[in-house]
C-alpha positions in Angstrom: -25.5 49.2 -52.0 -25.2 52.0 -54.3 -25.2 49.8 -57.3 -28.4 48.3 -56.5 -31.2 49.3 -58.9 -33.7 49.4 -56.0 -34.1 52.4 -53.8 -34.3 52.3 -50.0 -37.3 54.8 -50.1 -40.0 52.3 -51.0 -39.1 49.6 -48.6 -38.5 51.9 -45.7 -41.9 53.8 -46.5 -43.5 50.4 -46.6 -42.1 49.3 -43.2 -43.3 52.5 -41.7 -46.6 52.3 -43.4 -47.3 48.7 -42.4 -46.9 49.4 -38.6 -48.7 52.7 -38.9 -51.6 50.8 -40.3 -51.1 48.1 -37.5 -51.5 50.8 -34.9 -54.6 52.3 -36.5 -56.2 49.0 -36.8 -55.5 48.2 -33.3 -56.8 51.5 -32.0 -59.8 52.1 -34.4 -60.5 48.8 -36.3 -62.6 47.0 -33.9 -65.9 48.6 -34.9 -65.4 48.0 -38.4 -64.1 44.3 -38.4 -65.7 41.1 -37.3 -65.3 40.5 -33.5 -61.6 39.9 -32.6 -60.5 40.3 -36.2 -58.5 43.6 -35.7 -56.6 42.4 -32.7 -55.9 38.9 -34.4 -54.5 40.9 -37.6 -52.2 43.1 -35.5 -51.0 40.2 -33.5 -50.2 38.2 -36.7 -48.4 41.1 -38.3 -46.2 41.7 -35.2 -45.8 38.0 -34.4 -44.4 37.2 -37.9 -42.2 40.2 -38.0 -40.8 39.9 -34.6 -40.0 36.2 -35.0 -38.2 36.7 -38.3 -36.4 40.0 -37.4 -33.4 38.4 -35.5 -32.7 36.0 -38.4 -33.0 38.9 -40.9 -30.5 41.0 -39.0 -28.1 38.2 -38.7 -28.5 37.0 -42.3 -28.0 40.6 -43.6 -25.0 41.3 -41.5 -23.1 38.0 -42.7 -24.1 38.7 -46.3 -22.7 42.3 -45.9 -19.5 41.1 -44.3 -18.9 38.7 -47.1 -19.7 41.2 -49.7 -17.4 43.8 -48.5 -14.5 42.0 -47.1 -14.3 38.6 -49.1 -13.3 39.0 -52.5 -15.3 36.8 -55.0 -12.1 35.8 -56.5 -11.5 33.6 -53.4 -14.1 31.3 -55.0 -11.9 30.7 -57.8 -9.6 28.4 -55.5 -12.5 25.9 -55.1 -13.7 25.9 -58.7 -12.9 22.6 -60.5 -11.8 22.9 -64.1 -14.5 20.6 -65.4 -17.7 22.8 -65.8 -19.9 20.1 -64.7 -18.3 19.8 -61.3 -17.7 23.5 -61.1 -21.5 24.1 -60.9 -22.2 22.2 -57.8 -19.0 23.1 -56.2 -19.8 26.9 -56.6 -23.4 26.4 -55.6 -22.3 24.5 -52.3 -19.9 27.3 -51.5 -23.0 29.4 -50.7 -23.1 27.7 -47.3 -19.8 29.1 -46.4 -20.2 32.5 -48.4 -23.9 33.5 -47.5 -25.5 36.0 -49.9 -28.9 37.2 -49.3 -31.1 38.3 -52.4 -29.9 41.8 -52.1 -26.3 40.7 -52.7 -26.6 37.6 -54.9 -26.7 39.3 -58.2 -23.9 41.7 -57.6 -21.8 38.9 -56.3 -22.6 36.6 -59.4 -21.7 39.7 -61.6 -18.3 40.0 -59.8 -17.7 36.2 -60.0 -18.2 36.3 -63.7 -16.0 39.1 -64.1 -13.2 37.4 -62.1 -13.4 34.4 -64.4 -15.8 32.0 -62.9 -17.9 30.4 -65.6 -21.2 32.1 -65.9 -23.2 28.8 -65.5 -21.4 28.3 -62.0 -21.9 32.0 -61.0 -25.4 31.8 -61.8 -25.8 28.5 -59.8 -24.1 30.2 -56.8 -26.7 33.2 -57.3 -29.6 30.9 -57.1 -28.2 28.6 -54.2 -26.7 31.0 -51.7 -29.6 32.7 -50.5 -31.4 29.4 -49.8 -28.8 26.9 -48.5 -26.8 29.0 -46.1 -26.9 28.1 -42.3 -28.8 31.1 -41.1 -31.7 30.4 -43.5 -31.7 26.7 -42.5 -31.7 27.5 -38.7 -34.6 30.1 -39.4 -36.5 27.3 -41.3 -36.1 24.8 -38.5 -37.4 27.2 -35.8 -40.3 28.4 -38.1 -41.3 24.9 -38.7 -40.9 24.1 -35.0 -38.2 21.4 -35.6 -39.8 19.7 -38.6 -36.3 18.8 -39.9 -37.9 17.2 -43.1 -38.8 20.6 -44.3 -35.3 21.9 -43.6 -33.6 19.2 -45.5 -36.2 19.3 -48.4 -35.5 23.1 -48.7 -31.7 22.5 -48.7 -31.9 19.8 -51.2 -34.5 21.3 -53.6 -32.7 24.7 -53.7 -29.2 23.0 -54.4 -30.8 20.7 -57.0 -32.7 23.6 -58.7 -29.5 25.7 -58.8 -27.3 22.9 -60.1 -30.0 22.0 -62.8 -30.3 25.5 -64.1 -26.5 25.8 -64.2 -26.2 22.5 -66.2 -28.9 23.4 -68.8 -28.3 27.2 -69.1 -27.3 28.1 -72.6 -27.1 31.9 -72.5 -23.6 32.6 -73.6 -20.9 34.6 -71.8 -22.6 37.2 -69.6 -21.3 40.6 -69.6 -20.6 42.2 -66.3 -21.3 46.0 -66.3 -20.4 47.1 -62.9 -16.8 47.9 -62.1 -15.0 47.0 -58.8 -13.0 49.3 -56.9 -10.4 48.7 -54.0 -11.3 50.1 -50.9 -9.2 51.5 -47.9 -9.9 50.2 -44.3 -11.9 53.2 -43.6 -13.8 53.0 -46.9 -14.7 49.2 -46.2 -16.2 50.2 -42.9 -18.2 53.0 -44.5 -19.3 50.4 -47.2 -20.1 48.0 -44.5 -22.3 50.4 -42.6 -24.0 51.7 -45.8 -24.7 48.2 -47.3 -26.0 46.8 -44.1 -28.4 49.8 -43.6 -29.6 49.5 -47.3 -30.0 45.8 -47.3 -31.8 45.5 -43.9 -34.2 48.4 -44.7 -34.8 46.9 -48.1 -35.6 43.4 -46.6 -37.4 44.6 -43.6 -39.8 46.6 -45.6 -40.7 43.6 -47.8 -41.0 41.5 -44.5 -43.6 44.0 -43.1 -45.5 43.9 -46.5 -45.4 40.1 -46.5 -46.6 39.9 -42.8 -49.4 42.3 -43.5 -50.6 40.4 -46.6 -50.3 37.0 -44.7 -52.3 38.3 -41.7 -55.0 39.8 -44.1 -55.4 36.4 -45.9 -55.5 34.5 -42.6 -58.1 36.8 -40.9 -60.2 38.5 -43.5 -60.4 36.0 -46.3 -63.6 33.8 -45.9 -63.0 30.4 -44.4 -64.6 28.5 -47.0 -62.2 30.2 -49.7 -59.3 28.9 -47.6 -60.9 25.5 -47.3 -61.2 25.6 -51.1 -57.6 26.2 -51.4 -56.6 23.5 -48.9 -58.7 20.9 -50.9 -57.2 21.7 -54.2 -53.5 20.9 -54.3 -52.8 22.7 -57.5 -54.7 25.9 -56.4 -52.6 25.8 -53.3 -49.3 25.4 -55.2 -50.3 28.3 -57.6 -51.1 30.6 -54.7 -47.8 29.9 -53.1 -45.9 30.6 -56.3 -47.7 33.8 -56.9 -47.1 35.0 -53.1 -43.5 34.0 -53.3 -42.8 36.1 -56.6 -44.8 39.2 -55.5 -43.8 39.3 -51.7 -40.1 39.3 -52.6 -39.2 38.2 -49.0 -35.7 37.9 -47.8 -34.8 34.2 -47.6 -33.8 34.6 -43.8 -37.4 35.4 -42.9 -39.6 33.8 -45.5 -39.8 30.5 -43.5 -42.0 32.4 -40.8 -44.4 33.5 -43.4 -44.5 30.1 -45.2 -45.1 28.3 -41.8 -48.1 30.7 -41.0 -49.9 29.3 -44.2 -51.2 26.4 -42.2 -54.1 25.9 -44.6 -51.8 24.7 -47.5 -50.2 21.4 -48.0 -46.5 21.1 -46.8 -45.5 20.7 -50.6 -47.1 24.1 -51.4 -45.1 25.7 -48.4 -41.9 24.1 -49.8 -42.6 25.5 -53.4 -43.0 28.9 -51.6 -39.5 28.6 -50.0 -37.8 27.3 -53.0 -39.2 29.9 -55.5 -39.0 33.0 -53.4 -35.2 33.1 -53.2 -34.6 32.5 -56.9 -37.7 34.2 -58.6 -39.3 37.2 -57.1 -39.8 41.0 -58.2 -36.9 42.4 -56.6 -34.5 39.9 -58.0 -36.0 40.3 -61.6 -35.4 44.0 -61.3 -31.8 43.4 -60.2 -31.0 40.9 -63.0 -32.5 43.4 -65.5 -30.3 46.0 -64.3 -27.2 43.7 -64.4 -27.7 41.8 -67.6 -30.6 43.1 -69.5 -34.1 42.3 -70.6 -33.0 39.4 -73.0 -31.3 37.6 -70.3 -34.2 38.1 -67.9 -36.8 36.9 -70.6 -34.9 33.6 -70.9 -33.6 33.0 -67.6 -36.5 33.8 -65.2 -38.9 31.3 -66.9 -36.3 28.6 -66.8 -35.6 29.0 -63.1 -39.2 29.2 -62.2 -40.1 26.0 -64.1 -37.0 24.2 -62.6 -37.6 25.4 -59.1 -41.3 24.4 -59.0 -40.6 21.0 -60.6 -37.8 20.3 -58.1 -39.9 21.3 -55.1 -42.8 19.1 -56.2 -40.6 16.1 -56.9 -38.6 16.5 -53.5 -41.8 17.5 -51.6 -43.7 14.4 -52.7 -40.8 12.2 -51.8 -39.9 13.9 -48.4 -42.9 15.5 -47.0 
């Protein structure tokens, strides 16, 4: 999208770079790596990316259609007057109006401008990328039908979004962007441009995530991985850091999480819950939309609530 603070160039170059490295490693890496390591790294990178790509395409396509063709004002019809009820109602609407992380901040900005309470709009921003059907199906496939992980992700993400909405005391947000009505041709152009931007952006981060995951699994010494596996809190911390830094699209992140077989299921859930609500890409977009003071207060709150909710639900369900 033209109003995004992130450029296409970085992620697109990352996507090209990761696959160029994969080709180079496959062709020339064998003499410089332990036996079979180069081929294993390439196989993991390609495997994770190819598995996740169909869901990434579908998720970005749905999100693009919602962003371009469905006015945020449509949500006003389902918003209860009582704010305590408006927050879960708007958060749940993320199942019907899926917005990937690339669209969640602009959509929340537009909701606030249309009169939706800022608490409810922020709850939608946090919930929609994590509870929409595409994400839940991709999670079920990535975890080979482990439905307890799917339900844990849904429940935790919805709970975290609602809790943040209920406790947030940030005052009325001011929306900086301006909406413009589009003709039919203009909407088609916007649809194409938005899809290309969001897909390239998300695919670039997916490729980086797959490369980092493969590097950890193939080249990090086995005794280091065992140390992480044996220390629950170290595993949780690792997954929090990776969720924030990798900035994966929620339609694809389950395949990366599932590949971390050496960490406990609760740590995998932490990764799945934290990533769609706190990552480097989202922080940059929120800074562009609402400024540094908002980010300084909102991001720590979201991180604490998301981790606490994941630990609580994970211990009960997983």
